[in-house]
C-alpha positions as CSV (number, residue, x, y, z in Angstrom):
1,M,-12.2,28.2,13.9
2,T,-15.8,29.3,14.6
3,E,-17.0,26.0,15.5
4,P,-14.9,23.1,17.5
5,L,-14.1,20.1,16.0
6,R,-14.9,16.6,17.3
7,I,-11.6,14.8,17.1
8,A,-12.4,10.8,16.0
9,V,-9.0,8.4,15.1
10,V,-10.4,5.5,14.0
11,P,-8.1,2.3,12.8
12,D,-7.9,1.5,8.8
13,T,-9.1,-1.8,10.4
14,S,-11.9,-0.4,12.7
15,L,-13.2,1.9,9.2
16,S,-17.2,1.0,8.1
17,P,-17.4,0.5,4.9
18,E,-20.3,3.9,5.1
19,L,-17.0,5.6,7.3
20,Y,-14.7,4.8,4.2
21,Q,-16.7,6.0,1.2
22,E,-17.7,9.1,3.5
23,I,-13.7,9.6,3.6
24,V,-13.5,9.1,0.0
25,A,-16.1,12.0,-1.1
26,L,-14.4,14.5,1.5
27,C,-11.1,14.1,-0.1
28,T,-12.6,13.9,-3.1
29,H,-14.7,17.0,-2.9
30,A,-11.5,19.2,-1.1
31,C,-8.9,17.8,-3.8
32,G,-10.5,18.3,-7.1
33,E,-10.1,14.6,-8.0
34,D,-11.4,10.9,-8.1
35,F,-10.3,9.8,-4.0
36,A,-11.5,6.3,-4.7
37,G,-8.5,5.1,-6.1
38,I,-5.5,7.0,-4.2
39,L,-7.2,6.5,-0.6
40,S,-6.8,2.4,-1.3
41,L,-3.4,2.7,-1.9
42,F,-2.7,3.4,2.0
43,A,-3.6,-0.2,3.3
44,G,-2.8,-0.1,7.3
45,A,-3.3,3.4,8.1
46,T,-4.6,5.6,10.9
47,H,-7.1,8.0,9.9
48,V,-8.1,11.9,12.1
49,L,-11.3,13.1,11.3
50,G,-12.7,16.1,12.0
51,Y,-16.2,16.4,12.8
52,L,-19.1,19.5,13.3
53,G,-22.3,17.5,14.6
54,D,-22.4,14.3,13.2
55,E,-20.8,15.9,9.8
56,L,-17.2,15.1,8.4
57,V,-15.6,18.0,7.5
58,S,-11.7,17.3,7.6
59,H,-9.2,14.6,7.5
60,A,-6.0,13.7,7.2
61,L,-4.6,10.1,8.2
62,W,-0.7,8.8,9.1
63,I,0.6,6.1,7.6
64,P,4.0,3.7,9.1
65,R,7.1,3.6,7.2
66,T,10.7,3.2,8.1
67,L,13.4,5.5,6.8
68,T,16.9,4.8,7.4
69,Y,19.3,7.9,8.0
70,N,22.8,6.9,8.3
71,G,22.0,3.5,8.5
72,M,19.7,3.5,11.5
73,P,16.1,2.8,10.7
74,L,13.8,5.5,11.8
75,R,9.9,5.2,12.6
76,C,8.3,7.1,10.3
77,A,4.6,8.8,10.8
78,Y,3.5,9.4,7.5
79,V,0.9,12.0,6.5
80,E,-1.6,12.0,3.7
81,A,-4.7,13.4,2.3
82,V,-5.2,16.2,4.4
83,A,-8.4,17.2,3.7
84,T,-11.1,19.6,4.6
85,E,-15.0,19.9,2.9
86,P,-14.3,22.9,0.4
87,R,-17.8,24.9,2.3
88,H,-16.0,24.5,5.9
89,Q,-12.2,25.7,4.3
90,G,-10.5,29.1,5.9
91,H,-11.8,28.1,9.7
92,G,-8.6,26.1,11.4
93,Y,-10.4,23.1,11.2
94,A,-7.1,21.0,9.2
95,S,-4.6,22.5,11.4
96,A,-6.9,21.3,14.3
97,V,-7.1,17.5,13.0
98,L,-2.9,17.6,12.5
99,R,-2.5,19.0,16.0
100,A,-4.4,16.1,17.1
101,L,-2.3,14.1,14.5
102,A,0.5,15.4,16.1
103,A,-0.2,14.0,19.9
104,E,-0.9,10.7,18.3
105,I,2.1,10.1,16.8
106,S,4.7,11.3,19.3
107,D,5.7,7.4,19.8
108,Y,7.6,7.1,16.5
109,D,10.8,8.7,15.4
110,L,9.5,11.6,13.2
111,G,6.7,12.2,11.2
112,A,6.2,13.7,7.1
113,L,4.3,15.6,5.4
114,S,2.9,14.6,1.9
115,P,3.5,16.0,-1.9
116,A,0.8,18.4,-1.8
117,D,2.2,20.5,2.0
118,Y,5.4,20.3,0.1
119,R,3.5,22.2,-3.4
120,E,1.7,24.7,-0.7
121,F,4.2,25.8,2.2
122,V,7.4,24.8,0.3
123,L,7.7,25.3,-3.2
124,P,6.2,29.1,-3.7
125,H,9.3,29.9,-1.4
126,S,12.3,27.9,-3.3
127,R,10.4,29.0,-6.5
128,A,11.0,32.5,-5.0
129,A,14.1,32.5,-3.8
130,I,15.4,30.6,-7.2
131,R,13.9,33.3,-9.4
132,G,15.6,36.4,-7.8
133,L,19.1,36.0,-8.5
134,P,20.5,37.4,-11.4
135,P,19.8,35.7,-14.8
136,G,22.6,33.0,-15.9
137,V,23.1,31.7,-12.3
138,P,24.0,28.2,-12.5
139,V,21.7,27.5,-10.2
140,I,21.9,23.8,-8.2
141,H,18.4,22.4,-6.4
142,F,18.7,20.1,-4.4
143,G,17.4,18.6,-0.3
144,T,18.3,16.1,2.0
145,G,15.6,13.0,1.9
146,T,14.0,14.5,-0.7
147,A,13.6,12.3,-3.7
148,G,10.3,11.7,-4.0
149,L,9.9,15.5,-4.4
150,L,12.0,15.3,-7.3
151,H,8.9,16.8,-9.7
152,L,7.9,19.6,-7.4
153,M,11.9,20.9,-7.0
154,K,12.0,20.6,-11.0
155,A,9.1,23.1,-11.1
156,A,10.8,26.1,-8.3
157,G,13.7,25.9,-11.3
158,G,17.4,25.5,-11.0
159,D,19.2,22.5,-12.8
160,A,18.5,18.9,-12.3
161,S,19.8,15.9,-13.3
162,K,19.0,13.5,-15.3
163,V,17.4,9.8,-13.7
164,D,16.3,7.4,-15.7
165,V,13.8,5.2,-15.0
166,R,13.2,1.9,-16.8
167,K,10.9,-0.9,-16.6
168,V,8.7,0.0,-14.5
169,A,5.0,0.7,-14.6
170,K,3.9,3.8,-16.5
171,K,3.1,5.6,-13.9
172,P,4.1,8.4,-12.1
173,W,3.9,7.8,-8.9
174,F,5.1,4.3,-9.2
175,V,8.1,5.8,-10.7
176,L,8.9,8.8,-8.0
177,L,7.9,5.6,-5.6
178,F,11.2,3.7,-7.2
179,L,13.0,7.7,-7.2
180,G,12.1,8.3,-3.3
181,A,13.4,4.4,-2.6
182,A,16.4,4.8,-4.1
183,A,17.8,8.4,-2.8
184,L,20.4,8.9,-5.5
185,A,18.8,12.8,-5.0
186,D,20.2,12.8,-1.9
187,A,23.9,11.1,-2.3
188,H,26.7,12.2,-4.1
189,F,27.9,10.2,-6.8
190,H,31.3,9.1,-5.5
191,K,29.4,7.9,-1.9
192,A,26.3,6.2,-3.5
193,D,25.7,2.5,-2.3
194,L,24.0,1.2,-5.5
195,D,23.9,-2.6,-3.6
196,A,22.5,-0.3,-0.5
197,T,20.0,1.4,-2.8
198,A,19.1,-1.5,-5.2
199,R,18.0,-3.7,-1.7
200,R,15.1,-0.6,-0.6
201,I,13.9,-0.8,-4.6
202,H,13.7,-4.5,-4.1
203,A,11.6,-3.7,-0.9
204,L,8.8,-2.3,-2.3
205,P,6.0,-3.7,-3.1
206,G,5.7,-4.9,-6.8
207,V,9.6,-5.5,-7.4
208,A,11.5,-9.1,-7.5
209,G,14.9,-7.7,-8.0
210,A,16.8,-3.9,-9.3
211,Q,19.9,-3.3,-10.4
212,I,21.2,0.6,-10.0
213,T,24.4,1.4,-12.8
214,C,25.4,5.4,-13.0
215,R,28.4,6.8,-15.2
216,W,29.3,10.3,-15.2
217,E,28.2,12.8,-18.3
218,W,29.5,16.3,-16.5
219,A,26.2,14.8,-14.1
220,A,25.0,11.7,-12.8
221,R,22.8,9.4,-14.8
222,C,21.8,6.4,-12.9
223,A,19.4,3.3,-14.7
224,I,17.2,1.5,-12.6
225,D,16.6,-1.9,-13.8
226,V,13.4,-4.1,-12.4
227,R,12.4,-7.1,-12.0
228,T,8.5,-6.7,-11.3
229,T,6.9,-9.9,-9.1
230,T,3.9,-12.3,-10.5
231,I,0.6,-11.0,-9.2
232,T,-0.9,-13.8,-7.1
233,A,-4.7,-12.7,-6.6
234,V,-7.2,-9.8,-6.5
235,W,-8.9,-9.6,-2.7
236,E,-12.1,-8.3,-3.2
237,H,-12.7,-6.1,-0.1
238,P,-16.1,-3.8,0.6
239,R,-13.1,-1.0,0.8
240,G,-12.2,-1.6,-2.5
241,L,-9.9,-4.3,-4.6
242,F,-7.0,-5.2,-3.2
243,W,-3.9,-6.8,-5.5
244,S,-1.1,-9.4,-3.8
245,D,2.6,-11.0,-5.2
246,D,4.3,-13.2,-5.0
247,K,6.3,-12.0,-2.5
248,G,3.5,-11.5,0.1
249,S,2.9,-7.3,-0.9
250,L,-0.2,-6.3,-0.4
251,Q,-1.3,-3.0,-1.9
252,G,-4.5,-0.9,-3.4
253,A,-5.5,-1.4,-6.4
254,A,-6.7,1.6,-8.4
255,G,-8.6,-0.7,-11.0
256,D,-8.9,-4.2,-11.8
257,L,-5.6,-6.3,-13.3
258,P,-5.2,-9.6,-14.5
259,A,-4.5,-12.3,-11.8
260,P,-4.5,-16.4,-11.5
261,L,-6.2,-16.1,-8.6
262,R,-9.3,-13.8,-7.2
263,V,-10.3,-13.3,-3.4
264,R,-13.6,-12.4,-2.1
265,V,-13.5,-11.7,1.6
266,L,-16.2,-12.4,3.1
267,D,-15.8,-10.9,7.5
268,G,-13.3,-9.3,8.8
269,D,-10.3,-6.9,7.9
270,M,-7.4,-7.7,5.2
271,P,-5.2,-10.8,6.3
272,L,-2.0,-8.0,7.1
273,R,1.3,-8.5,9.6
274,D,3.6,-6.0,9.4
275,G,1.8,-4.9,6.3
276,N,2.3,-7.9,4.0
277,L,0.2,-11.1,3.8
278,P,1.2,-13.6,5.9
279,E,3.5,-16.1,5.4
280,G,1.2,-19.1,5.2
281,L,-1.3,-16.9,3.4
282,T,0.8,-16.2,0.3
283,R,2.8,-19.9,0.0
284,A,-1.0,-21.0,0.7
285,L,-2.1,-18.6,-2.7
286,R,1.1,-19.8,-4.6
287,E,0.4,-23.7,-3.9
288,L,-2.9,-23.5,-5.8
289,I,-1.9,-22.2,-8.5
290,A,0.2,-23.9,-9.2
291,L,-1.8,-27.3,-7.9
292,Q,-5.1,-26.5,-10.1
293,P,-4.8,-23.7,-12.6
294,E,-8.1,-23.4,-13.3
295,V,-9.2,-22.9,-10.2
296,R,-9.4,-19.3,-10.2
297,Q,-12.1,-18.1,-7.4
298,Y,-11.5,-18.4,-3.7
299,A,-13.1,-16.3,-0.8
300,Y,-11.7,-16.0,2.3
301,S,-12.6,-15.7,6.6
302,A,-11.1,-14.5,9.0
303,S,-12.2,-17.5,10.8
304,Y,-11.8,-20.3,8.1
305,G,-8.9,-18.9,6.5
306,L,-8.6,-20.2,2.3
307,I,-12.3,-21.2,1.2
308,W,-12.7,-23.3,-2.1
309,Q,-16.1,-24.5,-3.6
310,M,-15.9,-28.5,-5.0
311,D,-17.5,-28.6,-8.6
312,N,-20.2,-29.9,-7.0
313,R,-21.1,-26.3,-4.8
314,W,-19.4,-28.0,-1.5
315,T,-17.6,-26.0,0.8
316,V,-14.1,-26.5,1.8
317,R,-12.5,-24.9,3.9
318,L,-9.0,-24.7,4.0
319,G,-7.6,-22.4,6.0
320,D,-3.5,-21.7,5.0
321,A,0.2,-23.3,4.1
322,S,1.5,-23.6,7.4
323,Y,4.1,-25.5,5.3
324,V,5.6,-26.3,2.3
325,G,2.9,-28.3,0.3
326,A,0.1,-28.5,3.2
327,M,-2.3,-27.2,0.1
328,R,-1.6,-30.7,-1.6
329,D,-2.5,-32.9,1.5
330,K,-5.0,-30.7,2.5
331,L,-6.9,-30.6,-1.6
332,A,-6.0,-34.1,-1.7
333,L,-7.8,-35.1,2.1
334,A,-10.8,-33.0,0.7
335,R,-11.0,-35.2,-2.7
336,R,-10.5,-38.3,-0.1
337,L,-13.4,-37.0,2.5
338,Q,-15.1,-36.3,-0.5
339,I,-15.6,-40.0,-2.2
340,A,-16.2,-41.0,0.9
341,L,-19.4,-38.7,2.4
342,E,-20.5,-39.2,-1.6
343,T,-20.8,-43.7,-0.7
344,R,-22.0,-42.6,2.3
345,G,-25.0,-40.3,0.8
346,V,-23.7,-37.7,3.1
347,Q,-24.2,-33.8,1.1
348,P,-22.3,-31.8,4.0
349,K,-22.5,-27.7,3.6
350,A,-19.2,-27.9,4.5
351,I,-15.5,-29.9,4.8
352,D,-12.7,-28.9,6.7
353,V,-9.2,-29.4,6.5
354,R,-7.8,-26.9,8.3
355,Y,-5.7,-29.0,10.2
356,P,-5.1,-33.0,8.2
357,S,-4.6,-34.0,11.6
358,A,-8.2,-33.5,12.8
359,P,-10.6,-33.0,9.4
360,Y,-14.6,-32.9,9.8
361,Y,-17.6,-31.9,8.2
362,I,-20.3,-30.1,8.7
363,R,-24.7,-31.0,7.6
């Protein structure tokens, strides 16, 4: 390494739009593909940045995950998006960033590298070992905890069983997400707990339920039938688009999606609690869809929660739904206030019904 790096550790929630775009540009140059959609998937990540002077030259991130071993949940820091600007590669900058990252995740139970690292550091040696065997020798190529790497293990060689993934999005990363959660590639056929497998898949974003069936035909053949959740809203944030479902899951969106609601974030970060939307906000979106399906656009503020603009252009601060039926009560209260204020000739800037027992308006 020719010049020491200045290391900065920045949570996802503290990235400015400008710094976020710098990271996208760096990863795009280093990986040779548009990284905007990929980076948007890592909501809740922490970024480790390497600077030469004021120039961002190297990057890595980790995102919290939970892995289960022998029924015991383990806190895992999953490392992704390791990249160095091409003209600065070969000087050990990525290694310096990863050393700094390793020091930051010492309170996790373990850290895990991405498929890109498997491709670079493991795949060549696995392939060489398999190719070095005498022709005709049967090869069973398996790993422990590597279900999400099946496509790369297949590239190394050996015989692999088939997994039939049905009724899922036609995206390779989505299919691999189901395979990794299922972990069936690591389980003995007769010992596989299919109920536990279904629960792991059910916990994934966008999944309402899953059923696993397996049969033996000289090799295990497993089918994963998935019922997807319903997308409730697309969120417009300065860092990009996100989607939320009726389960409260929040994910980055690589492109625009059809959804009943569109929510524009006016200030602050995405409203997250343990990686998901807060329960009250999820309930509020479901209730608003049912109560006024003709209204498609809302806003969100960290201070005021959900915000609705009436037909007369009045702004209504709704907050969230702390109980079942809260949005029904708040919308009815807002309309009663509208009638009362119009009768008096008052044109308010905003009506606040976040707390139905104490509503007010701002002139």
